[in-house]
C-alpha positions in Angstrom: 146.2 138.7 93.5 149.9 139.6 93.4 151.2 141.8 90.7 153.2 138.9 89.3 150.1 136.8 88.8 148.3 139.8 87.3 151.1 140.3 84.7 151.0 136.7 83.7 147.2 136.8 83.2 147.5 140.0 81.2 150.3 138.5 79.0 148.2 135.4 78.4 145.4 137.7 77.0 147.4 140.4 75.3 151.2 140.2 74.9 153.3 143.4 74.8 153.2 145.2 71.4 155.4 143.5 68.8 155.5 140.2 70.7 153.7 137.2 69.3 151.9 135.1 72.0 151.7 132.1 69.6 154.2 131.1 66.9 152.7 129.1 64.0 155.4 126.8 62.7 154.3 126.1 59.1 156.1 123.0 57.8 155.9 121.3 54.4 155.7 124.5 52.4 157.2 124.7 48.9 160.7 126.3 48.6 159.0 129.6 47.7 157.4 129.7 51.1 153.9 129.2 52.4 150.9 129.9 50.2 149.6 133.4 50.3 146.1 132.4 51.3 147.5 130.5 54.4 149.7 133.4 55.5 146.8 135.9 55.0 144.6 134.0 57.4 147.0 133.6 60.3 145.3 135.5 63.2 146.5 138.7 64.8 148.9 138.0 67.7 150.1 134.9 65.9 153.5 134.9 64.1 153.9 132.6 61.1 157.3 130.9 60.9 157.8 128.9 57.7 160.4 126.1 58.3 161.5 122.8 56.7 160.7 120.8 59.8 159.0 121.5 63.1 162.1 120.9 65.2 164.0 123.6 63.3 161.0 125.9 63.9 160.9 125.1 67.6 164.5 126.4 67.8 163.5 129.6 66.0 160.4 130.1 68.1 160.2 132.7 70.8 156.5 132.7 71.8 155.4 130.7 74.8 152.9 128.6 72.8 153.6 127.0 69.5 151.2 125.7 66.8 152.5 123.0 64.5 150.8 123.4 61.1 151.4 121.4 57.9 151.2 123.8 55.0 149.5 121.1 52.9 146.9 120.5 55.5 143.2 121.2 54.9 142.9 123.5 57.9 141.7 127.1 57.9 144.3 129.1 59.8 141.6 131.4 61.1 140.7 128.5 63.4 144.1 128.4 65.1 142.9 130.2 68.2 140.5 127.3 68.8 143.5 125.1 68.9 145.9 127.3 70.8 143.8 129.1 73.4 143.3 126.0 75.7 147.1 125.8 75.9 147.4 129.6 76.4 144.9 129.4 79.3 146.7 126.4 80.7 143.7 124.1 80.7 145.5 121.4 78.6 149.1 120.7 77.6 148.5 119.6 74.0 145.6 120.3 71.6 145.1 118.4 68.4 142.9 119.9 65.7 140.8 117.5 63.6 139.6 119.0 60.3 135.9 118.7 59.9 135.0 117.6 56.4 133.0 120.0 54.2 129.4 118.9 54.7 128.2 117.0 51.6 124.7 117.1 50.4 122.4 115.0 52.5 122.2 111.4 51.4 118.9 109.6 51.1 117.8 107.8 54.3 118.1 104.3 52.8 121.8 105.0 51.8 122.5 106.3 55.3 120.9 103.1 56.8 123.1 100.8 54.6 126.2 102.8 55.5 125.5 102.6 59.2 125.0 98.9 59.0 128.4 98.2 57.4 131.0 97.9 60.3 134.0 100.1 59.9 132.8 101.4 56.6 134.1 104.9 56.0 136.0 105.1 59.2 139.6 104.4 60.1 141.8 105.3 63.0 143.6 108.6 62.6 147.3 108.6 62.2 149.5 111.6 63.3 149.7 112.7 59.7 145.9 112.8 59.5 145.8 115.4 62.3 147.8 118.3 60.8 147.6 120.9 63.5 148.7 120.8 67.1 149.4 123.4 69.9 151.6 123.1 73.0 153.9 125.1 75.2 157.3 125.6 73.5 159.2 124.6 76.6 157.2 121.4 77.0 157.8 120.4 73.4 161.5 121.0 73.9 161.5 118.8 77.1 160.1 115.9 75.2 163.4 115.5 73.4 161.9 114.8 69.9 163.9 115.9 66.9 163.3 116.3 63.2 160.2 114.6 61.6 159.6 112.6 64.8 158.5 115.8 66.6 155.2 115.6 64.7 155.1 111.8 64.1 155.7 110.8 67.7 154.4 113.9 69.6 151.0 112.3 70.6 152.6 109.2 72.0 155.4 111.1 73.8 152.9 113.6 75.3 150.7 110.7 76.5 153.8 109.0 78.0 154.8 112.2 79.8 151.3 112.5 81.3 150.2 115.5 79.4 146.6 116.6 79.3 145.5 116.3 75.7 142.4 117.6 74.0 141.0 117.4 70.5 139.1 120.2 68.9 137.4 120.4 65.5 138.8 122.9 62.9 137.3 124.1 59.6 138.5 122.6 56.4 140.2 125.1 54.1 139.4 123.4 50.8 137.4 126.4 49.5 140.1 128.9 50.5 142.9 127.2 48.6 141.3 127.8 45.2 141.5 131.5 45.7 
């Protein structure tokens, strides 16, 4: 391998000291900023950037990979590497994190059977607002030409239209953490 390729691989694994390899753009936070529990769980090597909207944060971002996170989302920030790492590695262009619900107590077999027999019961198609965490390359997001709230609302459709490789990963719900 050439030294240029070696340096890119090294940077993808560990950026130079003081440089975030992933910026986490936290939107929808109250005027006082993001909740302390959320900021405390942002992983090492990730820089939290609290902004009014994702497009504003994209302009302030310097890391090669950006995570878009809604502050009001039920997502554990400790799971952000699960969302960002496929983009860092270059295996996909956009990763969408889908929160896994907290596991309820097991339902009796006869209730599960009735639920399974009802078509469409308990399921609906996800909207972009239902999927509150995404990761992509900063330059790629800028090239899509989306601005303001449409960056999040139209990102999935714009990425598909641009031929991006998209993946979905499960992320932990943070309901239990918020109460702290």
